[in-house]
C-alpha positions in Angstrom: -3.4 14.9 -4.9 -6.3 14.9 -2.6 -7.9 12.5 -0.2 -11.3 11.6 -1.6 -12.2 8.6 0.5 -11.6 7.4 4.1 -12.3 4.0 5.5 -11.6 2.9 9.0 -10.6 -0.8 9.0 -10.7 -2.3 12.5 -11.0 1.1 14.1 -7.9 2.4 12.2 -9.1 6.0 11.7 -10.1 6.6 15.3 -7.0 4.9 16.7 -4.5 6.6 14.4 -6.1 10.0 14.9 -5.8 9.5 18.7 -2.3 7.9 18.9 -0.6 9.4 15.8 -2.0 12.8 15.1 1.3 14.3 14.0 2.2 11.4 11.7 -1.3 11.4 10.2 -0.9 15.1 9.5 2.3 14.3 7.7 0.6 11.6 5.7 -2.1 14.1 4.5 0.6 16.7 3.8 2.5 14.1 1.7 -0.6 13.3 -0.3 -1.2 17.0 -1.0 2.4 17.5 -2.0 2.3 15.0 -4.8 1.4 16.9 -8.0 -0.4 14.2 -10.0 -0.3 16.4 -13.2 3.4 15.6 -13.5 2.8 11.9 -13.8 0.4 11.6 -16.7 3.2 10.4 -18.8 2.5 6.9 -19.8 1.3 6.3 -23.4 -1.1 3.3 -23.4 -0.4 0.4 -25.6 -3.5 -1.5 -24.5 -6.1 -2.5 -27.1 -8.9 -0.8 -25.1 -7.2 2.6 -25.0 -4.5 2.9 -27.6 -2.3 6.0 -27.3 -4.2 7.4 -24.4 -2.1 9.3 -21.9 -2.3 7.6 -18.5 -1.0 8.2 -15.0 2.3 6.3 -14.5 2.1 4.3 -11.2 5.9 3.8 -10.8 6.7 7.5 -11.1 3.8 8.4 -8.7 5.3 5.9 -6.2 8.7 7.6 -6.5 7.0 10.9 -5.8 5.5 9.5 -2.7 8.8 8.0 -1.7 10.5 11.4 -2.1 7.8 13.3 -0.2 7.7 10.8 2.7 11.5 10.9 2.8 11.4 14.6 3.2 9.4 14.0 6.4 11.9 11.4 7.7 9.7 8.3 7.0 11.8 5.3 6.0 11.1 1.9 4.4 11.7 -1.1 6.6 13.0 -4.4 5.2 13.3 -7.8 6.9 15.1 -10.8 5.5 13.0 -13.9 5.1 14.6 -17.2 6.2 12.7 -19.7 4.1 12.8 -23.3 5.1 12.6 -26.4 3.0 11.1 -28.4 5.9 7.7 -28.6 4.2 8.8 -30.0 0.8 7.4 -33.4 0.2 9.7 -36.4 0.4 11.8 -36.8 -2.8 11.6 -33.2 -3.8 14.8 -31.3 -3.9 14.9 -27.6 -4.8 16.9 -26.9 -7.9 18.2 -23.7 -6.6 18.6 -22.2 -3.2 16.1 -19.8 -1.7 18.1 -16.7 -0.7 18.0 -13.0 -0.7 14.3 -13.0 0.0 12.8 -10.2 2.0 9.6 -8.4 2.9 9.4 -4.6 3.0 7.0 -2.0 4.2 7.0 1.2 2.2 7.2 3.7 5.1 7.5 3.6 8.9 7.7 6.4 11.4 7.2 6.0 15.2 5.6 2.6 14.7 3.0 3.7 12.1 3.3 1.9 8.8 2.3 3.3 5.4 1.8 1.4 2.2 1.2 3.2 -1.2 -0.5 0.9 -3.7 -1.2 1.8 -7.3 -1.1 -1.8 -8.5 -3.2 -4.9 -8.7 -6.0 -5.7 -6.3 -4.2 -8.6 -4.7 -1.5 -6.3 -3.4 -4.0 -4.1 -1.6 -5.5 -7.1 0.2 -2.1 -8.5 0.9 -0.8 -5.2 2.4 -3.7 -4.9 4.9 -4.5 -8.5 5.7 -1.0 -10.0 5.7 1.9 -7.6 5.4 0.8 -5.1 8.1 0.0 -8.0 10.5 3.5 -9.5 9.8 5.2 -6.3 10.5 3.1 -5.9 13.7 4.1 -9.4 14.7 7.8 -8.4 14.0 7.3 -5.5 16.5 7.9 -2.9 13.8 4.4 -1.2 13.5 1.3 -0.9 15.7 -1.1 0.5 13.1 -1.1 1.2 9.4 -2.3 3.5 6.6 -3.0 2.2 3.1 -3.0 4.8 0.3 -4.9 3.7 -2.9 -6.5 5.4 -5.9 -10.3 6.0 -6.1 -12.1 4.6 -9.1 -11.9 7.9 -11.0 -8.1 7.9 -10.8 -7.7 4.1 -11.5 -9.7 4.7 -14.7 -6.8 7.0 -15.8 -4.2 4.2 -15.2 -3.5 0.9 -16.9 -6.2 -1.7 -16.8 -6.2 -3.9 -13.8 -5.3 -1.3 -11.2 -7.6 -1.7 -8.3 -9.4 1.1 -6.4 -10.6 2.3 -3.1 -14.3 1.6 -3.6 -13.7 -2.1 -4.6 -11.2 -2.6 -1.8 -13.5 -1.1 0.9 -16.4 -3.3 -0.2 -14.3 -6.4 0.0 -12.9 -5.5 3.4 -16.4 -4.9 4.7 -17.6 -8.2 3.3 -14.6 -10.0 4.8 -15.0 -8.5 8.2 -12.3 -8.1 10.8 -10.2 -11.0 12.2 -8.7 -11.2 15.6 -5.2 -10.8 14.1 -6.0 -7.7 12.0 -4.4 -4.4 13.2 -6.1 -1.0 12.9 -5.6 0.4 9.4 -6.8 3.6 7.8 -7.6 3.3 4.1 -7.2 6.5 2.2 -8.5 6.8 -1.4 -6.7 9.5 -3.3 -7.7 11.4 -6.4 -6.4 14.1 -8.7 
C-alpha cells in the first residue's frame, strides 16, 4: 500500500516528525509492506454491487497487525470500571457490566496508532475520544490514524469512510484544548 494523503491534526505531522522520526519511519514501512492485492477477496452481496470483488477490511487489519508486530508495536488494553451511579432512581440493570475494555491498536514509545477501515464514526471516535483517553491514561503522547482514501473505500463494502471526508470534518470541527497531536494518513492501493 502507499500513503496517498497526509493531514496534520493539531500539529500532529510536525510534532511526530520531530519527536518520533524512527517510529514514523516504521509506520510508513508497515504501510508499504501490506500488499493490498492479497486482500481483494470479499465477494459483495450488496444490491448496489452484486458479486463484485472487494477489499476485505478484516484481513487487511490482520495484515497491519502482523506487520506492526514484526516491528515490536503492541496493542494496549485497559479495563473499564463502569459505574451504575448515574442510573435513574428505580432502574436496576438486568445484568452486570463486566469484562469491558478499551484498546488502542498499536503503541510504541508512547506513540499510538489506529488502523480504521470501518464506519465513519469509528474514525472520529479514534481521534477525538480514544486517543485523548489513552493520553489521559498516560499511555500515549501523540497518535497516527491510518484510513483509506476515497478510491480505496470505493473498492470496499458500502459505508466505509475515507480520508477526504474525515479531513473535511476535522477541519470544520476545529481543534479542542483536549485534542492531542494526530497525523492522519490516507492509504491507497
